[in-house]
C-alpha positions in Angstrom: -27.5 -78.0 53.9 -24.5 -76.8 55.9 -25.0 -73.5 57.7 -22.7 -70.9 56.2 -21.7 -67.4 57.1 -21.8 -64.6 54.5 -21.0 -61.0 54.3 -22.1 -58.3 51.9 -22.2 -54.5 51.6 -25.3 -52.4 50.7 -25.7 -48.8 49.7 -28.2 -48.2 52.5 -30.1 -49.8 55.3 -33.3 -50.0 53.2 -31.6 -52.3 50.8 -30.5 -54.6 53.7 -34.1 -54.6 55.1 -35.4 -55.7 51.7 -32.9 -58.5 51.6 -33.7 -59.6 55.2 -37.5 -59.5 54.4 -36.9 -61.7 51.3 -34.6 -64.2 53.0 -36.0 -64.4 56.6 -37.0 -68.0 56.2 -33.5 -69.2 55.4 -31.5 -66.9 57.7 -30.5 -68.0 61.2 -28.8 -64.8 62.4 -27.5 -61.5 61.2 -25.5 -58.5 62.3 -25.6 -55.1 60.6 -22.6 -52.8 60.9 -22.5 -49.1 59.9 -18.7 -48.7 59.2 -18.7 -45.0 58.4 -21.1 -42.3 59.7 -20.4 -40.1 56.7 -21.6 -42.7 54.2 -24.9 -44.5 54.0 -23.2 -47.9 53.4 -24.1 -50.8 55.6 -22.3 -54.2 56.0 -24.4 -57.3 56.8 -22.9 -60.5 58.2 -25.4 -63.3 58.2 -25.8 -67.1 58.5 -28.0 -68.9 56.0 -29.2 -72.4 55.3 -28.6 -71.9 51.5 -25.5 -71.7 49.4 -23.9 -68.7 47.7 -25.5 -69.2 44.3 -29.0 -69.4 46.0 -28.2 -66.1 47.9 -27.2 -64.5 44.6 -30.4 -65.8 42.9 -32.4 -64.2 45.7 -30.6 -60.9 45.4 -31.6 -60.7 41.7 -35.2 -60.4 42.8 -34.5 -57.3 45.0 -34.7 -53.8 43.6 -31.4 -51.8 44.0 -29.5 -55.0 44.5 -26.3 -54.2 42.6 -23.9 -53.5 45.5 -25.2 -56.4 47.5 -25.0 -58.7 44.5 -21.5 -57.6 43.6 -20.1 -57.9 47.1 -21.8 -60.9 48.7 -19.3 -63.6 49.6 -18.5 -66.3 52.1 -17.2 -64.4 55.1 -13.7 -65.9 54.8 -13.5 -64.6 51.2 -15.2 -61.2 51.7 -13.3 -58.2 50.5 -16.1 -55.6 50.2 -15.0 -54.8 46.7 -17.5 -54.9 43.9 -17.0 -57.6 41.2 
């Protein structure tokens, strides 16, 4: 599998931590960004050994996944908008 870079937005850091704990075996690196001090949102940029559909399948297993699931995308296609 080709290593790909993804980006997603989460409502809070706890959601990102749940995602990281669930996917740690397939991630090769990640960076968390807190874009706004007034909001709890967190942006995660990560590289993974699995494709986008597998990432979305994994996100379905995480409680409070809705923002991450609706914003995850290959980094070159990322908009941050929910779908």
